[in-house]
N, C-alpha and C positions, 0 to 999 in steps of 0.2 A: 090655403100657400107652402105653393114651391119650397124647397131648402136654397137660400142664398149661399150657400155651401158647400155645391152640391153642385159636380165640373165633369166637363167633357175629357178639353183637349187642355194639354200642357204647353207654352213655350222655352222653349230652353237655351242654351251654349254655350257647348263645347270648355273646355279651359286650355288655354294657348299658352306655352311655352311662354313666352312674355309677364304671364299673371306675377314671377318670379321678381322681375322689374317694382313693384310692387313693396317690401319688404321680403324679411323673409320666412321663405314657405321652404314642405315639404314635398311641392309638384307633383311626386306621383303616387304619393296618399293624398294630395286633390282627387285627383283623373280618380282615382278607385271612387270616391266618397262622391266626386259630381253622379261616377256609372253608377251607383248604389242610390243614392237620389231617382233617377230616371226610372232605374227599372220600380222602382216600390212610387212613384207615381203611378208609369204601370200599372205595378201590381195592383190599389188601384182604383184600374176602368181606365185609367185619363191617354188620352192619344196624344203623345208627344211630339212634338213637331222643336229637333231637334237645330238650333243654328250651327255651323261651321266655325272654328275657331278663326279668331285676328287675330292675328301675334303686330298691327297698328294699332287695338283695342286687348290694351291692359285687362279690365276688370268688364268688358261682353260676357260671363259667365253672371255676372249678376243681370240678372235682364229686363229684375224685378223694378228699379231704375225708367225704363223708355215708354211704359202705359199703364197707365187704372185699366181693365175695364168691368165694366157692371149693367149687366139687366141689355148686354148685347151689342151697347157701346164701349166703343174702345176714347179715352179719351190720349192722344201724344205729353208722351212730360215736355218738359224744355230741361235735363239735366244740370244741375246749380252748375255741375264741373266741367264746363267747358271744353276740356279732351274729353270729357266723355260726348258729350256734343252726338256724332258719327255716331254711336252706339242706338242712333233709335231708329236709322233708319231700315237695318236687317228688319227689326220688330215693325215697322210699318210696314215696309210690304209684306213681312206674314200675316200682317192679321187684316191686313183689306186683298192680299191675291189669293191665301188659302182658306184661309175662315171667314172673306164674305162676310168683316165685319163695317159696319159705320165708324166716320174717324172724326171725333171731334179733336179740334186744332185750335192751339192755346195764341185767341188773341192778343193780346196784350204784349208787345219788345221786351217788356221789363217781366216778363214772369220768368219763375221761375220754380220749376219742381220738379224731384224726383216722385216716383214712386213709394217709394222706402218711406219716405214722409205718408200717406196715405192710410189709411185705419179705415174701413167701411167694415160696418158692425151687421147687419139688413138688415140695417133700420135709418143706420144713419154716416156720413163722416167723420172723423175726426187727419183734421190737415195738421202737422207738424211743425210750424216758423223754427226752419231751425237751420243753418253754414248752409243747405244744398238749396232751401227753400221760399221764399218770399210770402207776403200774400195777399200780393199779385195771382201764384199759382193757384196758393189757394182758395181765389175767388173765379177762378179757370176752368178748380173744380163744383164750383157749387154753378157753375155756368150749363156746364155735358152733364153732369143731374138735377136737377131741381128740384125733381121728385122729393129727393131727401136733403133731409134737416145737410147742415155744411157747416164744422167748426174748426176755429184756426187754433192749437191748443202748443204753448214756447214750448221747447224744446231743447236743449245744452248743446253744446255747437260742435259736440264728441262723438252721435253717433244718431242719428234718425227717428222717426219714430217709434217703429214694427220697432226695433230694439227693442226699447221695453215699455213697449205692452202689444200685443198681437189679440186676436181669438181662437180659444179657447175650446171654443163651439158654438152654440145657438144662444144668445146673452150672455157671455162668458167672455170675464176681459183675464188678458193673463198676464203678472206684471211681478216682480221679482223685490222682494223685501229691503234693495238696494238701495238712498237715498230717493238721489234725481227720479226712478221708476215709480217711489211712491207719494214722489210730485208732482210727476207726469197725468200720475190715478188722479191724486184731492185735484185736478185743473179742467181733468175730463170731466169727473160726478159733477163739479160744480157744473158745465155748461154741457150737460147732459141734451136733451131730448129724455129718453128712454130709462127704464135702469136695468140697471146689468151687475148680475156674479161678479167677484172674483176670487181669478184665480190663485196666491199669493205663495213665490216661489223662494228660493234661500239663492241661489247662484243664478246673480244674472244673468249670464248666456241662458238660460233655461228662462227668459221671458218670452222665447221667440220661439214661435208654434206653427205650423202649421191644420187647420182642419181640414178634410179632406171627404168627398163621401162615407160622412159621418165617422172617417177614423182622426183621431189626434195622433200627428209626428212630429216629436219631439230630439232631442237629440238623445242619444246615445247613454249609460245609465253612467258608462266611463268618465263620463266627461257629466252632468248631475247630479253626482249619486243621492244627495238630500230632498233633488227636487221629486227624485224618479219618483223614492217612501211618497213624496207630500200625496202626488200624481197618481198613483195607486190606488190609496188613501182616499182622493175625492172623488176623481172618473171611474166612470166603469163606461167607456165606450170603450173600442175595441186600443190599436192601442200599436206604430212601429215606434224603432228606436236607429236616428243613423247616424253614426261620425257623421260631425261636422269640424274640425280643429280646427287643420285648414281651412277653407272659406270662410268658415269664419272668424276668421284674424281682420275679413279688409270686407266686410260688409255683414248686415245685420242680422244674418246666419239662415235657418227654413225657406223663408217668405222671398228669398234676394232672386234664390234661386228657376226663377222661374214665375209665368207670367199665367193667369189660371181661367179661366173662360166653357163658360156656357152655352153654348151653341142648343138651340134649335130644332134648323133646316139642315137637311142633309146634307154636306158637301160632298161636287163629288169628286171624285177619283182624272188627281194630276198629271 
């Protein structure tokens, strides 16, 4: 069976100048970090589609929240922050026109769903019930992907689910030692249909990782020094490290800046 963590394409969006309106940020450093992020995706074999920056949408680089893609179907999200809803249109157009994916739309007008709250383990979905995602949003994920169990998981209002837990490899949940991450992990373990290994890291920011095409992408050693040591001891897969100090201020971190897609059909040149 093909790995659920093998991808062919990624959607990203460049950094707008207006991102600085969201708080203190070194904008030039953020742009450099994003460029390195995109280069790493390409180095890992992905065809990266880069959306232009939209000055009217300061958080547009955090495309993860706009769609959930699994088994060749794209569920179009409905961000919990109404100011971010227009971000979805550009992502929808790419998924449909450039990637030719069938789209699933959320029928319930009361549903709210951010992609950063949706964790796919390769076997089942966990959907964080957060400030941005509600139970109706979780039901939309279950409806779009009925072949997988889908479990709502309560999280705090501070962050989305994948800030606290992400996939560090096949059947490996990556979490931090902090209280919130550990409580969420317990809820997942109670509700899970399948059994997972756990990689527990020291720094909170270390819990958000990307596992792509056999490579684990983590934050830089300067940002997560203690966790880097643990990862080196526990994980023997190839690794890439990226600086996310600026981009991580307003998002989950590594997962937030891309929508990962696996396409089996050849895409015609546009």
